[in-house]
N, CA and C atoms of all chains as a GROMACS GRO file, in nm:
protein
  591
    1UNK      N    1   0.084  -0.120   0.000
    1UNK     CA    2   0.000   0.000   0.000
    1UNK      C    3   0.088   0.126   0.000
    2UNK      N    4   0.045   0.224  -0.072
    2UNK     CA    5   0.126   0.345  -0.082
    2UNK      C    6   0.112   0.431   0.042
    3UNK      N    7   0.201   0.530   0.050
    3UNK     CA    8   0.193   0.623   0.162
    3UNK      C    9   0.068   0.708   0.149
    4UNK      N   10   0.031   0.768   0.259
    4UNK     CA   11  -0.089   0.850   0.262
    4UNK      C   12  -0.081   0.961   0.157
    5UNK      N   13  -0.182   0.968   0.076
    5UNK     CA   14  -0.183   1.066  -0.032
    5UNK      C   15  -0.228   1.202   0.020
    6UNK      N   16  -0.148   1.301  -0.006
    6UNK     CA   17  -0.185   1.439   0.026
    6UNK      C   18  -0.200   1.512  -0.106
    7UNK      N   19  -0.323   1.550  -0.135
    7UNK     CA   20  -0.349   1.617  -0.262
    7UNK      C   21  -0.325   1.767  -0.245
    8UNK      N   22  -0.218   1.813  -0.300
    8UNK     CA   23  -0.183   1.954  -0.292
    8UNK      C   24  -0.222   2.025  -0.422
    9UNK      N   25  -0.233   2.155  -0.418
    9UNK     CA   26  -0.258   2.228  -0.544
    9UNK      C   27  -0.150   2.199  -0.647
   10UNK      N   28  -0.028   2.178  -0.599
   10UNK     CA   29   0.082   2.148  -0.692
   10UNK      C   30   0.060   2.014  -0.762
   11UNK      N   31   0.009   1.918  -0.686
   11UNK     CA   32  -0.018   1.787  -0.746
   11UNK      C   33  -0.128   1.798  -0.851
   12UNK      N   34  -0.231   1.874  -0.820
   12UNK     CA   35  -0.340   1.892  -0.917
   12UNK      C   36  -0.288   1.965  -1.041
   13UNK      N   37  -0.201   2.062  -1.020
   13UNK     CA   38  -0.143   2.134  -1.134
   13UNK      C   39  -0.056   2.041  -1.218
   14UNK      N   40   0.015   1.953  -1.149
   14UNK     CA   41   0.100   1.856  -1.219
   14UNK      C   42   0.014   1.764  -1.306
   15UNK      N   43  -0.099   1.722  -1.251
   15UNK     CA   44  -0.190   1.638  -1.330
   15UNK      C   45  -0.242   1.714  -1.451
   16UNK      N   46  -0.288   1.836  -1.424
   16UNK     CA   47  -0.346   1.917  -1.531
   16UNK      C   48  -0.243   1.943  -1.641
   17UNK      N   49  -0.119   1.960  -1.599
   17UNK     CA   50  -0.014   1.995  -1.695
   17UNK      C   51   0.029   1.876  -1.781
   18UNK      N   52   0.005   1.756  -1.731
   18UNK     CA   53   0.060   1.640  -1.802
   18UNK      C   54  -0.045   1.554  -1.872
   19UNK      N   55  -0.169   1.561  -1.825
   19UNK     CA   56  -0.265   1.461  -1.874
   19UNK      C   57  -0.288   1.471  -2.024
   20UNK      N   58  -0.305   1.592  -2.074
   20UNK     CA   59  -0.343   1.604  -2.215
   20UNK      C   60  -0.228   1.574  -2.310
   21UNK      N   61  -0.108   1.569  -2.258
   21UNK     CA   62   0.007   1.530  -2.340
   21UNK      C   63   0.042   1.383  -2.324
   22UNK      N   64  -0.032   1.314  -2.239
   22UNK     CA   65  -0.001   1.172  -2.218
   22UNK      C   66  -0.051   1.090  -2.337
   23UNK      N   67   0.023   0.985  -2.365
   23UNK     CA   68  -0.013   0.901  -2.479
   23UNK      C   69  -0.151   0.840  -2.463
   24UNK      N   70  -0.183   0.802  -2.342
   24UNK     CA   71  -0.311   0.735  -2.320
   24UNK      C   72  -0.429   0.831  -2.342
   25UNK      N   73  -0.411   0.955  -2.299
   25UNK     CA   74  -0.517   1.054  -2.318
   25UNK      C   75  -0.536   1.081  -2.468
   26UNK      N   76  -0.425   1.101  -2.536
   26UNK     CA   77  -0.433   1.128  -2.681
   26UNK      C   78  -0.499   1.012  -2.754
   27UNK      N   79  -0.464   0.890  -2.713
   27UNK     CA   80  -0.522   0.772  -2.778
   27UNK      C   81  -0.673   0.765  -2.756
   28UNK      N   82  -0.714   0.799  -2.636
   28UNK     CA   83  -0.857   0.794  -2.605
   28UNK      C   84  -0.934   0.900  -2.684
   29UNK      N   85  -0.876   1.017  -2.696
   29UNK     CA   86  -0.943   1.123  -2.771
   29UNK      C   87  -0.950   1.086  -2.919
   30UNK      N   88  -0.842   1.032  -2.970
   30UNK     CA   89  -0.840   0.992  -3.110
   30UNK      C   90  -0.946   0.885  -3.138
   31UNK      N   91  -0.953   0.789  -3.048
   31UNK     CA   92  -1.051   0.682  -3.064
   31UNK      C   93  -1.193   0.737  -3.058
   32UNK      N   94  -1.215   0.830  -2.966
   32UNK     CA   95  -1.348   0.890  -2.954
   32UNK      C   96  -1.385   0.966  -3.081
   33UNK      N   97  -1.289   1.041  -3.135
   33UNK     CA   98  -1.317   1.116  -3.258
   33UNK      C   99  -1.353   1.023  -3.373
   34UNK      N  100  -1.280   0.914  -3.382
   34UNK     CA  101  -1.309   0.817  -3.489
   34UNK      C  102  -1.448   0.757  -3.471
   35UNK      N  103  -1.482   0.729  -3.348
   35UNK     CA  104  -1.613   0.668  -3.322
   35UNK      C  105  -1.726   0.766  -3.355
   36UNK      N  106  -1.715   0.889  -3.305
   36UNK     CA  107  -1.826   0.983  -3.327
   36UNK      C  108  -1.836   1.026  -3.473
   37UNK      N  109  -1.727   1.012  -3.547
   37UNK     CA  110  -1.734   1.048  -3.689
   37UNK      C  111  -1.831   0.957  -3.763
   38UNK      N  112  -1.853   0.838  -3.708
   38UNK     CA  113  -1.950   0.745  -3.770
   38UNK      C  114  -2.091   0.774  -3.723
   39UNK      N  115  -2.103   0.856  -3.621
   39UNK     CA  116  -2.234   0.886  -3.561
   39UNK      C  117  -2.280   1.028  -3.593
   40UNK      N  118  -2.227   1.085  -3.700
   40UNK     CA  119  -2.254   1.227  -3.728
   40UNK      C  120  -2.403   1.259  -3.734
   41UNK      N  121  -2.476   1.178  -3.810
   41UNK     CA  122  -2.620   1.206  -3.826
   41UNK      C  123  -2.694   1.189  -3.693
   42UNK      N  124  -2.653   1.086  -3.622
   42UNK     CA  125  -2.716   1.060  -3.492
   42UNK      C  126  -2.689   1.177  -3.396
   43UNK      N  127  -2.568   1.222  -3.393
   43UNK     CA  128  -2.532   1.335  -3.305
   43UNK      C  129  -2.609   1.460  -3.347
   44UNK      N  130  -2.621   1.481  -3.477
   44UNK     CA  131  -2.697   1.597  -3.525
   44UNK      C  132  -2.842   1.589  -3.478
   45UNK      N  133  -2.896   1.468  -3.476
   45UNK     CA  134  -3.035   1.452  -3.431
   45UNK      C  135  -3.047   1.479  -3.281
   46UNK      N  136  -2.944   1.446  -3.206
   46UNK     CA  137  -2.946   1.474  -3.062
   46UNK      C  138  -2.948   1.625  -3.039
   47UNK      N  139  -2.859   1.696  -3.109
   47UNK     CA  140  -2.856   1.842  -3.092
   47UNK      C  141  -2.986   1.905  -3.142
   48UNK      N  142  -3.042   1.849  -3.249
   48UNK     CA  143  -3.169   1.903  -3.301
   48UNK      C  144  -3.279   1.885  -3.198
   49UNK      N  145  -3.277   1.772  -3.128
   49UNK     CA  146  -3.381   1.747  -3.027
   49UNK      C  147  -3.367   1.844  -2.910
   50UNK      N  148  -3.247   1.892  -2.887
   50UNK     CA  149  -3.225   1.987  -2.777
   50UNK      C  150  -3.277   2.125  -2.815
   51UNK      N  151  -3.269   2.158  -2.943
   51UNK     CA  152  -3.307   2.292  -2.987
   51UNK      C  153  -3.457   2.313  -2.992
   52UNK      N  154  -3.534   2.206  -3.012
   52UNK     CA  155  -3.678   2.221  -3.030
   52UNK      C  156  -3.750   2.244  -2.898
   53UNK      N  157  -3.677   2.232  -2.785
   53UNK     CA  158  -3.746   2.246  -2.656
   53UNK      C  159  -3.758   2.391  -2.616
   54UNK      N  160  -3.153   0.623  -0.709
   54UNK     CA  161  -3.052   0.557  -0.628
   54UNK      C  162  -2.949   0.661  -0.583
   55UNK      N  163  -2.952   0.698  -0.459
   55UNK     CA  164  -2.855   0.794  -0.407
   55UNK      C  165  -2.747   0.718  -0.331
   56UNK      N  166  -2.626   0.729  -0.376
   56UNK     CA  167  -2.516   0.659  -0.309
   56UNK      C  168  -2.408   0.759  -0.274
   57UNK      N  169  -2.327   0.719  -0.179
   57UNK     CA  170  -2.217   0.804  -0.136
   57UNK      C  171  -2.119   0.822  -0.252
   58UNK      N  172  -2.073   0.944  -0.268
   58UNK     CA  173  -1.974   0.970  -0.373
   58UNK      C  174  -1.854   1.040  -0.310
   59UNK      N  175  -1.744   1.040  -0.384
   59UNK     CA  176  -1.623   1.105  -0.334
   59UNK      C  177  -1.633   1.256  -0.349
   60UNK      N  178  -1.564   1.326  -0.260
   60UNK     CA  179  -1.556   1.471  -0.270
   60UNK      C  180  -1.473   1.509  -0.391
   61UNK      N  181  -1.525   1.602  -0.468
   61UNK     CA  182  -1.451   1.648  -0.585
   61UNK      C  183  -1.348   1.752  -0.542
   62UNK      N  184  -1.229   1.739  -0.596
   62UNK     CA  185  -1.122   1.832  -0.564
   62UNK      C  186  -1.125   1.947  -0.664
   63UNK      N  187  -1.103   2.066  -0.614
   63UNK     CA  188  -1.107   2.183  -0.701
   63UNK      C  189  -0.996   2.175  -0.804
   64UNK      N  190  -1.031   2.208  -0.925
   64UNK     CA  191  -0.930   2.213  -1.030
   64UNK      C  192  -0.984   2.301  -1.142
   65UNK      N  193  -0.926   2.294  -1.257
   65UNK     CA  194  -0.967   2.386  -1.364
   65UNK      C  195  -1.095   2.337  -1.432
   66UNK      N  196  -1.147   2.421  -1.519
   66UNK     CA  197  -1.271   2.389  -1.591
   66UNK      C  198  -1.253   2.260  -1.671
   67UNK      N  199  -1.360   2.185  -1.679
   67UNK     CA  200  -1.364   2.060  -1.756
   67UNK      C  201  -1.276   1.951  -1.696
   68UNK      N  202  -1.228   1.973  -1.576
   68UNK     CA  203  -1.143   1.875  -1.509
   68UNK      C  204  -1.195   1.850  -1.368
   69UNK      N  205  -1.210   1.726  -1.333
   69UNK     CA  206  -1.260   1.690  -1.200
   69UNK      C  207  -1.169   1.579  -1.146
   70UNK      N  208  -1.123   1.597  -1.025
   70UNK     CA  209  -1.037   1.497  -0.962
   70UNK      C  210  -1.098   1.447  -0.832
   71UNK      N  211  -1.071   1.323  -0.803
   71UNK     CA  212  -1.111   1.269  -0.674
   71UNK      C  213  -1.017   1.155  -0.637
   72UNK      N  214  -1.021   1.118  -0.511
   72UNK     CA  215  -0.933   1.012  -0.462
   72UNK      C  216  -1.018   0.890  -0.428
   73UNK      N  217  -0.988   0.782  -0.494
   73UNK     CA  218  -1.051   0.654  -0.465
   73UNK      C  219  -0.979   0.592  -0.345
   74UNK      N  220  -1.056   0.552  -0.245
   74UNK     CA  221  -0.997   0.496  -0.124
   74UNK      C  222  -1.051   0.355  -0.103
   75UNK      N  223  -0.960   0.260  -0.097
   75UNK     CA  224  -1.006   0.123  -0.081
   75UNK      C  225  -0.895   0.030  -0.039
   76UNK      N  226  -0.916  -0.095  -0.067
   76UNK     CA  227  -0.824  -0.198  -0.017
   76UNK      C  228  -0.684  -0.188  -0.078
   77UNK      N  229  -0.673  -0.125  -0.193
   77UNK     CA  230  -0.542  -0.108  -0.256
   77UNK      C  231  -0.480   0.027  -0.221
   78UNK      N  232  -0.544   0.097  -0.132
   78UNK     CA  233  -0.492   0.227  -0.092
   78UNK      C  234  -0.566   0.340  -0.159
   79UNK      N  235  -0.496   0.445  -0.188
   79UNK     CA  236  -0.557   0.565  -0.247
   79UNK      C  237  -0.514   0.579  -0.392
   80UNK      N  238  -0.612   0.597  -0.477
   80UNK     CA  239  -0.585   0.610  -0.620
   80UNK      C  240  -0.642   0.744  -0.666
   81UNK      N  241  -0.555   0.825  -0.721
   81UNK     CA  242  -0.596   0.957  -0.767
   81UNK      C  243  -0.656   0.944  -0.906
   82UNK      N  244  -0.778   0.991  -0.921
   82UNK     CA  245  -0.846   0.976  -1.049
   82UNK      C  246  -0.881   1.112  -1.108
   83UNK      N  247  -0.876   1.117  -1.238
   83UNK     CA  248  -0.911   1.239  -1.309
   83UNK      C  249  -1.021   1.211  -1.410
   84UNK      N  250  -1.120   1.298  -1.411
   84UNK     CA  251  -1.226   1.290  -1.512
   84UNK      C  252  -1.215   1.417  -1.594
   85UNK      N  253  -1.201   1.399  -1.725
   85UNK     CA  254  -1.177   1.512  -1.814
   85UNK      C  255  -1.283   1.516  -1.923
   86UNK      N  256  -1.325   1.637  -1.957
   86UNK     CA  257  -1.419   1.655  -2.066
   86UNK      C  258  -1.346   1.728  -2.178
   87UNK      N  259  -1.321   1.657  -2.285
   87UNK     CA  260  -1.246   1.714  -2.397
   87UNK      C  261  -1.344   1.741  -2.512
   88UNK      N  262  -1.343   1.863  -2.562
   88UNK     CA  263  -1.436   1.895  -2.670
   88UNK      C  264  -1.384   1.834  -2.800
   89UNK      N  265  -1.462   1.742  -2.856
   89UNK     CA  266  -1.420   1.674  -2.979
   89UNK      C  267  -1.509   1.711  -3.096
   90UNK      N  268  -1.604   1.798  -3.071
   90UNK     CA  269  -1.691   1.852  -3.174
   90UNK      C  270  -1.756   1.974  -3.110
   91UNK      N  271  -1.830   2.048  -3.189
   91UNK     CA  272  -1.892   2.168  -3.130
   91UNK      C  273  -1.992   2.125  -3.023
   92UNK      N  274  -1.962   2.164  -2.900
   92UNK     CA  275  -2.045   2.129  -2.784
   92UNK      C  276  -2.056   1.978  -2.759
   93UNK      N  277  -1.968   1.903  -2.818
   93UNK     CA  278  -1.966   1.758  -2.795
   93UNK      C  279  -1.838   1.726  -2.717
   94UNK      N  280  -1.857   1.673  -2.596
   94UNK     CA  281  -1.743   1.650  -2.507
   94UNK      C  282  -1.725   1.502  -2.478
   95UNK      N  283  -1.601   1.458  -2.490
   95UNK     CA  284  -1.566   1.320  -2.457
   95UNK      C  285  -1.525   1.313  -2.310
   96UNK      N  286  -1.590   1.226  -2.236
   96UNK     CA  287  -1.551   1.203  -2.097
   96UNK      C  288  -1.437   1.102  -2.095
   97UNK      N  289  -1.328   1.142  -2.029
   97UNK     CA  290  -1.211   1.054  -2.016
   97UNK      C  291  -1.184   1.032  -1.868
   98UNK      N  292  -1.176   0.907  -1.829
   98UNK     CA  293  -1.149   0.871  -1.689
   98UNK      C  294  -1.012   0.804  -1.682
   99UNK      N  295  -0.922   0.864  -1.604
   99UNK     CA  296  -0.786   0.809  -1.594
   99UNK      C  297  -0.741   0.806  -1.449
  100UNK      N  298  -0.646   0.717  -1.422
  100UNK     CA  299  -0.580   0.712  -1.291
  100UNK      C  300  -0.443   0.778  -1.304
  101UNK      N  301  -0.402   0.847  -1.197
  101UNK     CA  302  -0.270   0.909  -1.197
  101UNK      C  303  -0.187   0.851  -1.083
  102UNK      N  304  -0.074   0.794  -1.118
  102UNK     CA  305   0.019   0.745  -1.016
  102UNK      C  306   0.115   0.858  -0.981
  103UNK      N  307   0.094   0.914  -0.865
  103UNK     CA  308   0.171   1.034  -0.829
  103UNK      C  309   0.315   1.002  -0.794
  104UNK      N  310   0.347   0.874  -0.779
  104UNK     CA  311   0.487   0.838  -0.753
  104UNK      C  312   0.565   0.821  -0.884
  105UNK      N  313   0.505   0.747  -0.975
  105UNK     CA  314   0.574   0.727  -1.104
  105UNK      C  315   0.540   0.838  -1.203
  106UNK      N  316   0.438   0.916  -1.170
  106UNK     CA  317   0.388   1.024  -1.255
  106UNK      C  318   0.338   0.970  -1.390
  107UNK      N  319   0.279   0.852  -1.382
  107UNK     CA  320   0.225   0.788  -1.502
  107UNK      C  321   0.074   0.786  -1.498
  108UNK      N  322   0.016   0.801  -1.616
  108UNK     CA  323  -0.129   0.791  -1.632
  108UNK      C  324  -0.166   0.651  -1.677
  109UNK      N  325  -0.280   0.603  -1.632
  109UNK     CA  326  -0.327   0.473  -1.678
  109UNK      C  327  -0.479   0.473  -1.682
  110UNK      N  328  -0.532   0.373  -1.746
  110UNK     CA  329  -0.678   0.362  -1.752
  110UNK      C  330  -0.721   0.224  -1.705
  111UNK      N  331  -0.661   0.181  -1.598
  111UNK     CA  332  -0.702   0.052  -1.542
  111UNK      C  333  -0.851   0.060  -1.514
  112UNK      N  334  -0.928  -0.009  -1.594
  112UNK     CA  335  -1.073   0.005  -1.582
  112UNK      C  336  -1.124  -0.051  -1.449
  113UNK      N  337  -1.060  -0.156  -1.407
  113UNK     CA  338  -1.099  -0.211  -1.278
  113UNK      C  339  -0.979  -0.193  -1.185
  114UNK      N  340  -0.982  -0.089  -1.107
  114UNK     CA  341  -0.870  -0.064  -1.016
  114UNK      C  342  -0.869  -0.164  -0.902
  115UNK      N  343  -0.980  -0.236  -0.889
  115UNK     CA  344  -0.991  -0.338  -0.785
  115UNK      C  345  -0.964  -0.279  -0.647
  116UNK      N  346  -1.021  -0.162  -0.628
  116UNK     CA  347  -1.001  -0.097  -0.499
  116UNK      C  348  -1.120  -0.118  -0.406
  117UNK      N  349  -1.215  -0.196  -0.452
  117UNK     CA  350  -1.329  -0.230  -0.368
  117UNK      C  351  -1.429  -0.118  -0.349
  118UNK      N  352  -1.422  -0.017  -0.436
  118UNK     CA  353  -1.510   0.100  -0.417
  118UNK      C  354  -1.581   0.138  -0.545
  119UNK      N  355  -1.608   0.040  -0.628
  119UNK     CA  356  -1.666   0.070  -0.759
  119UNK      C  357  -1.799   0.144  -0.748
  120UNK      N  358  -1.879   0.111  -0.646
  120UNK     CA  359  -2.009   0.177  -0.629
  120UNK      C  360  -1.989   0.327  -0.604
  121UNK      N  361  -1.891   0.358  -0.521
  121UNK     CA  362  -1.864   0.499  -0.489
  121UNK      C  363  -1.806   0.571  -0.611
  122UNK      N  364  -1.722   0.501  -0.686
  122UNK     CA  365  -1.666   0.562  -0.808
  122UNK      C  366  -1.777   0.591  -0.907
  123UNK      N  367  -1.868   0.496  -0.924
  123UNK     CA  368  -1.978   0.517  -1.018
  123UNK      C  369  -2.063   0.637  -0.976
  124UNK      N  370  -2.092   0.645  -0.845
  124UNK     CA  371  -2.172   0.756  -0.796
  124UNK      C  372  -2.100   0.889  -0.818
  125UNK      N  373  -1.970   0.888  -0.805
  125UNK     CA  374  -1.891   1.010  -0.825
  125UNK      C  375  -1.894   1.052  -0.971
  126UNK      N  376  -1.881   0.957  -1.060
  126UNK     CA  377  -1.884   0.991  -1.203
  126UNK      C  378  -2.020   1.047  -1.242
  127UNK      N  379  -2.125   0.989  -1.187
  127UNK     CA  380  -2.260   1.042  -1.213
  127UNK      C  381  -2.269   1.186  -1.164
  128UNK      N  382  -2.217   1.213  -1.046
  128UNK     CA  383  -2.218   1.350  -0.993
  128UNK      C  384  -2.142   1.445  -1.084
  129UNK      N  385  -2.029   1.398  -1.132
  129UNK     CA  386  -1.946   1.482  -1.220
  129UNK      C  387  -2.020   1.514  -1.350
  130UNK      N  388  -2.084   1.414  -1.407
  130UNK     CA  389  -2.161   1.438  -1.530
  130UNK      C  390  -2.271   1.541  -1.504
  131UNK      N  391  -2.336   1.528  -1.390
  131UNK     CA  392  -2.443   1.624  -1.354
  131UNK      C  393  -2.386   1.765  -1.342
  132UNK      N  394  -2.277   1.777  -1.271
  132UNK     CA  395  -2.216   1.910  -1.252
  132UNK      C  396  -2.177   1.969  -1.386
  133UNK      N  397  -2.111   1.887  -1.468
  133UNK     CA  398  -2.064   1.938  -1.597
  133UNK      C  399  -2.180   1.982  -1.685
  134UNK      N  400  -2.282   1.898  -1.696
  134UNK     CA  401  -2.393   1.933  -1.786
  134UNK      C  402  -2.476   2.050  -1.733
  135UNK      N  403  -2.482   2.062  -1.602
  135UNK     CA  404  -2.554   2.178  -1.548
  135UNK      C  405  -2.479   2.307  -1.574
  136UNK      N  406  -2.348   2.297  -1.591
  136UNK     CA  407  -2.268   2.415  -1.624
  136UNK      C  408  -2.254   2.434  -1.775
  137UNK      N  409  -2.289   2.331  -1.849
  137UNK     CA  410  -2.275   2.334  -1.996
  137UNK      C  411  -2.403   2.278  -2.058
  138UNK      N  412  -2.510   2.354  -2.041
  138UNK     CA  413  -2.643   2.301  -2.074
  138UNK      C  414  -2.664   2.276  -2.224
  139UNK      N  415  -2.583   2.337  -2.307
  139UNK     CA  416  -2.597   2.318  -2.452
  139UNK      C  417  -2.510   2.203  -2.502
  140UNK      N  418  -2.447   2.134  -2.410
  140UNK     CA  419  -2.348   2.034  -2.451
  140UNK      C  420  -2.401   1.891  -2.441
  141UNK      N  421  -2.333   1.806  -2.513
  141UNK     CA  422  -2.359   1.662  -2.508
  141UNK      C  423  -2.230   1.595  -2.462
  142UNK      N  424  -2.244   1.504  -2.367
  142UNK     CA  425  -2.128   1.428  -2.318
  142UNK      C  426  -2.129   1.290  -2.384
  143UNK      N  427  -2.015   1.256  -2.440
  143UNK     CA  428  -1.997   1.126  -2.504
  143UNK      C  429  -1.900   1.043  -2.420
  144UNK      N  430  -1.931   0.918  -2.398
  144UNK     CA  431  -1.832   0.831  -2.336
  144UNK      C  432  -1.844   0.690  -2.388
  145UNK      N  433  -1.729   0.630  -2.403
  145UNK     CA  434  -1.720   0.497  -2.463
  145UNK      C  435  -1.605   0.423  -2.399
  146UNK      N  436  -1.625   0.300  -2.366
  146UNK     CA  437  -1.516   0.220  -2.314
  146UNK      C  438  -1.430   0.171  -2.429
  147UNK      N  439  -1.299   0.179  -2.412
  147UNK     CA  440  -1.211   0.129  -2.518
  147UNK      C  441  -1.164  -0.014  -2.490
  148UNK      N  442  -1.230  -0.075  -2.393
  148UNK     CA  443  -1.206  -0.217  -2.366
  148UNK      C  444  -1.338  -0.275  -2.317
  149UNK      N  445  -1.346  -0.406  -2.320
  149UNK     CA  446  -1.470  -0.470  -2.276
  149UNK      C  447  -1.498  -0.435  -2.130
  150UNK      N  448  -1.394  -0.440  -2.047
  150UNK     CA  449  -1.416  -0.413  -1.904
  150UNK      C  450  -1.460  -0.268  -1.881
  151UNK      N  451  -1.400  -0.176  -1.957
  151UNK     CA  452  -1.442  -0.036  -1.942
  151UNK      C  453  -1.584  -0.015  -1.994
  152UNK      N  454  -1.617  -0.084  -2.103
  152UNK     CA  455  -1.755  -0.076  -2.154
  152UNK      C  456  -1.853  -0.128  -2.050
  153UNK      N  457  -1.815  -0.236  -1.984
  153UNK     CA  458  -1.902  -0.291  -1.881
  153UNK      C  459  -1.920  -0.192  -1.767
  154UNK      N  460  -1.810  -0.124  -1.730
  154UNK     CA  461  -1.819  -0.023  -1.624
  154UNK      C  462  -1.918   0.086  -1.663
  155UNK      N  463  -1.905   0.139  -1.783
  155UNK     CA  464  -1.993   0.247  -1.826
  155UNK      C  465  -2.139   0.199  -1.837
  156UNK      N  466  -2.157   0.076  -1.882
  156UNK     CA  467  -2.293   0.021  -1.887
  156UNK      C  468  -2.350   0.006  -1.746
  157UNK      N  469  -2.265  -0.036  -1.653
  157UNK     CA  470  -2.312  -0.048  -1.513
  157UNK      C  471  -2.354   0.088  -1.459
  158UNK      N  472  -2.276   0.190  -1.490
  158UNK     CA  473  -2.309   0.324  -1.442
  158UNK      C  474  -2.445   0.366  -1.496
  159UNK      N  475  -2.462   0.353  -1.628
  159UNK     CA  476  -2.588   0.398  -1.688
  159UNK      C  477  -2.705   0.315  -1.638
  160UNK      N  478  -2.687   0.184  -1.631
  160UNK     CA  479  -2.799   0.100  -1.589
  160UNK      C  480  -2.831   0.117  -1.440
  161UNK      N  481  -2.728   0.126  -1.358
  161UNK     CA  482  -2.753   0.140  -1.214
  161UNK      C  483  -2.812   0.275  -1.177
  162UNK      N  484  -2.783   0.374  -1.258
  162UNK     CA  485  -2.832   0.510  -1.229
  162UNK      C  486  -2.934   0.554  -1.334
  163UNK      N  487  -2.993   0.457  -1.402
  163UNK     CA  488  -3.082   0.487  -1.513
  163UNK      C  489  -3.195   0.582  -1.470
  164UNK      N  490  -3.263   0.550  -1.362
  164UNK     CA  491  -3.377   0.632  -1.320
  164UNK      C  492  -3.331   0.772  -1.280
  165UNK      N  493  -3.224   0.778  -1.203
  165UNK     CA  494  -3.174   0.908  -1.158
  165UNK      C  495  -3.129   0.994  -1.275
  166UNK      N  496  -3.056   0.932  -1.366
  166UNK     CA  497  -3.007   1.007  -1.481
  166UNK      C  498  -3.122   1.048  -1.573
  167UNK      N  499  -3.216   0.956  -1.592
  167UNK     CA  500  -3.327   0.981  -1.684
  167UNK      C  501  -3.417   1.095  -1.639
  168UNK      N  502  -3.412   1.122  -1.508
  168UNK     CA  503  -3.495   1.229  -1.456
  168UNK      C  504  -3.452   1.364  -1.512
  169UNK      N  505  -3.325   1.380  -1.533
  169UNK     CA  506  -3.271   1.509  -1.577
  169UNK      C  507  -3.213   1.507  -1.718
  170UNK      N  508  -3.171   1.389  -1.760
  170UNK     CA  509  -3.093   1.380  -1.884
  170UNK      C  510  -3.156   1.285  -1.985
  171UNK      N  511  -3.132   1.316  -2.110
  171UNK     CA  512  -3.162   1.221  -2.216
  171UNK      C  513  -3.036   1.138  -2.238
  172UNK      N  514  -3.052   1.007  -2.241
  172UNK     CA  515  -2.937   0.917  -2.256
  172UNK      C  516  -2.956   0.839  -2.385
  173UNK      N  517  -2.857   0.850  -2.468
  173UNK     CA  518  -2.862   0.785  -2.599
  173UNK      C  519  -2.753   0.678  -2.605
  174UNK      N  520  -2.785   0.568  -2.673
  174UNK     CA  521  -2.688   0.461  -2.680
  174UNK      C  522  -2.653   0.427  -2.823
  175UNK      N  523  -2.532   0.377  -2.839
  175UNK     CA  524  -2.484   0.338  -2.971
  175UNK      C  525  -2.427   0.198  -2.961
  176UNK      N  526  -2.480   0.109  -3.043
  176UNK     CA  527  -2.427  -0.028  -3.044
  176UNK      C  528  -2.433  -0.082  -3.186
  177UNK      N  529  -2.317  -0.108  -3.240
  177UNK     CA  530  -2.305  -0.153  -3.379
  177UNK      C  531  -2.386  -0.060  -3.468
  178UNK      N  532  -2.492  -0.108  -3.531
  178UNK     CA  533  -2.566  -0.018  -3.621
  178UNK      C  534  -2.688   0.045  -3.555
  179UNK      N  535  -2.705   0.023  -3.427
  179UNK     CA  536  -2.821   0.077  -3.357
  179UNK      C  537  -2.787   0.207  -3.287
  180UNK      N  538  -2.875   0.305  -3.301
  180UNK     CA  539  -2.861   0.432  -3.233
  180UNK      C  540  -2.998   0.464  -3.176
  181UNK      N  541  -3.009   0.484  -3.048
  181UNK     CA  542  -3.143   0.502  -2.991
  181UNK      C  543  -3.135   0.562  -2.851
  182UNK      N  544  -3.251   0.605  -2.801
  182UNK     CA  545  -3.262   0.638  -2.659
  182UNK      C  546  -3.234   0.511  -2.581
  183UNK      N  547  -3.154   0.522  -2.480
  183UNK     CA  548  -3.112   0.402  -2.407
  183UNK      C  549  -3.232   0.328  -2.347
  184UNK      N  550  -3.230   0.199  -2.367
  184UNK     CA  551  -3.331   0.110  -2.309
  184UNK      C  552  -3.267   0.041  -2.189
  185UNK      N  553  -3.339   0.043  -2.080
  185UNK     CA  554  -3.284  -0.015  -1.957
  185UNK      C  555  -3.246  -0.162  -1.978
  186UNK      N  556  -3.130  -0.196  -1.924
  186UNK     CA  557  -3.077  -0.332  -1.928
  186UNK      C  558  -3.031  -0.378  -2.067
  187UNK      N  559  -3.018  -0.284  -2.158
  187UNK     CA  560  -2.962  -0.317  -2.288
  187UNK      C  561  -2.816  -0.269  -2.292
  188UNK      N  562  -2.732  -0.346  -2.356
  188UNK     CA  563  -2.588  -0.318  -2.358
  188UNK      C  564  -2.552  -0.227  -2.475
  189UNK      N  565  -2.467  -0.126  -2.448
  189UNK     CA  566  -2.426  -0.033  -2.554
  189UNK      C  567  -2.273  -0.018  -2.554
  190UNK      N  568  -2.222   0.018  -2.671
  190UNK     CA  569  -2.078   0.044  -2.683
  190UNK      C  570  -2.044   0.184  -2.635
  191UNK      N  571  -2.135   0.275  -2.658
  191UNK     CA  572  -2.106   0.415  -2.627
  191UNK      C  573  -2.235   0.485  -2.589
  192UNK      N  574  -2.218   0.596  -2.518
  192UNK     CA  575  -2.334   0.672  -2.470
  192UNK      C  576  -2.317   0.820  -2.501
  193UNK      N  577  -2.432   0.884  -2.519
  193UNK     CA  578  -2.437   1.029  -2.533
  193UNK      C  579  -2.540   1.077  -2.430
  194UNK      N  580  -2.506   1.181  -2.356
  194UNK     CA  581  -2.597   1.232  -2.252
  194UNK      C  582  -2.610   1.383  -2.267
  195UNK      N  583  -2.733   1.431  -2.259
  195UNK     CA  584  -2.757   1.576  -2.258
  195UNK      C  585  -2.872   1.608  -2.164
  196UNK      N  586  -2.881   1.734  -2.126
  196UNK     CA  587  -2.992   1.776  -2.039
  196UNK      C  588  -3.120   1.772  -2.120
  197UNK      N  589  -3.226   1.722  -2.058
  197UNK     CA  590  -3.357   1.715  -2.124
  197UNK      C  591  -3.413   1.853  -2.148
   0.00000   0.00000   0.00000
């Protein structure tokens, strides 16, 4: 078990500064973009349903 | 279904952090909303190892607190969409286990989520309003 975690503002800043440049984050975003590109019409219908209210 | 959730740690916009506490110790988690289309945000859930400074997406951290994690993610989605009412949140598991986690979240919180949000599911060639207890590859959520 690891030592007691103390979440400092510096630690949060470190996370914020590194996450979007991490390979895993980039891979997830790329995969999401590829997936939603196949759902364009469906997504458009979702946004259209939001506008009619 | 109201369940205990973790306290969200203050951070920048579109970023939510919390600490998972369980049998494996404390795991720092980050939930990120990345805009991948106009008002379309991808939810990304990652673990941060503050010792090695490495990011991972262990879908099952096996920390014995999955119920609390699910409740926390639901809270985060609510907070985000209430602050971004014109937006749609997209999330998809990139592994079977992660897909199962997201399906568990949607199904376990179906009534609570459905009260405020429209939940859409995508599975192979099917695109529809989510049907309870049906399995989906990906989800889209927006405020009703």
